[in-house]
Phi, psi and omega in degrees: 000114186273156182256126182281140184301331191274327185276305182085009178219145175297148178280131180252157186285344181287312180301316183298303191302319191283322180292315171304316184294321170302319182290311175312311179301321187277326189217004181078158184299338177284327178286347185270136169222172183289317183298309181307308187295319176297329175291319171307308182282347180066043182223163169285133185311325177299332176298337181291324187289354172288346190241323176227144188278331178201179175297323177299312188289328179296312167310319172296325181295306180313308184294319176295315186280335172299314180295328176286354180258357176290136184278133181243148180283146186274153168289072183257015178094347183293153179309146177304333181291322175285317180302313173305309174304319170300321181292310183305311188298315178295320177303305180306313184299320180305315183287328168290331180281334179225057181314312185294313174303314181298317180289324178296306180316303188282353170271001186218081180308337178293339173282333185247351177260024165303096188294349179282354180295137173307322183309318180295310175313304181300313179297308186302313181304311176291329177292319177297309171310324178280007176088011179296121184295147185308314176303333180259002180302308179300302181308321182286313173308320173296322179299305182303314182299322182289320179297305179301316176302307168312312171304310185290333170296316183290332169287317188284339175276359180068024175293332186254304177199159185263342188280108180317309185299314180290328178291326176298317188290317176303312179308307177313311183299316189294319174295324180291326180297319182294314192293320183289322183294315180298320178299315178294327167305317181300315184266355184076025187253000000 
């Protein structure tokens, strides 16, 4: 890892990711370039290629590291219903904070279906707490992910309402329906 004469410190992958996330939040993936990122980091554009091989690799890095920074509910003994609600709210807030990155990632399934991401492990843990049988955990996680993702797409495309308070109430209703549905599966009702 070389040191830039302009920076005086080695460039790190965390710096690259954080700066690229800011640029993507501001202008989306089409507005980001290796040159703009290099200027943001005060390095020669070629320095970036020691860490990422292309703009596409950079965008994948942004998506991956952003998901890793999403706050997830801990296994703190709270009821699964509270943990599932906290996870859904964190996921929605993450999508709101990083709309361009979120849209980019969800247009490329290979970026979001990595089962090694902590988001999947957390969702699966919560589903097990909810009593979902082990053979159904992954499928149920996929269904819930699709449901919440669809809601967020409808929200960001203004298909539901433009009123933020009404949107919050609508999202709460959606999460209530998910929780009740899971609870009914558990009791056989």
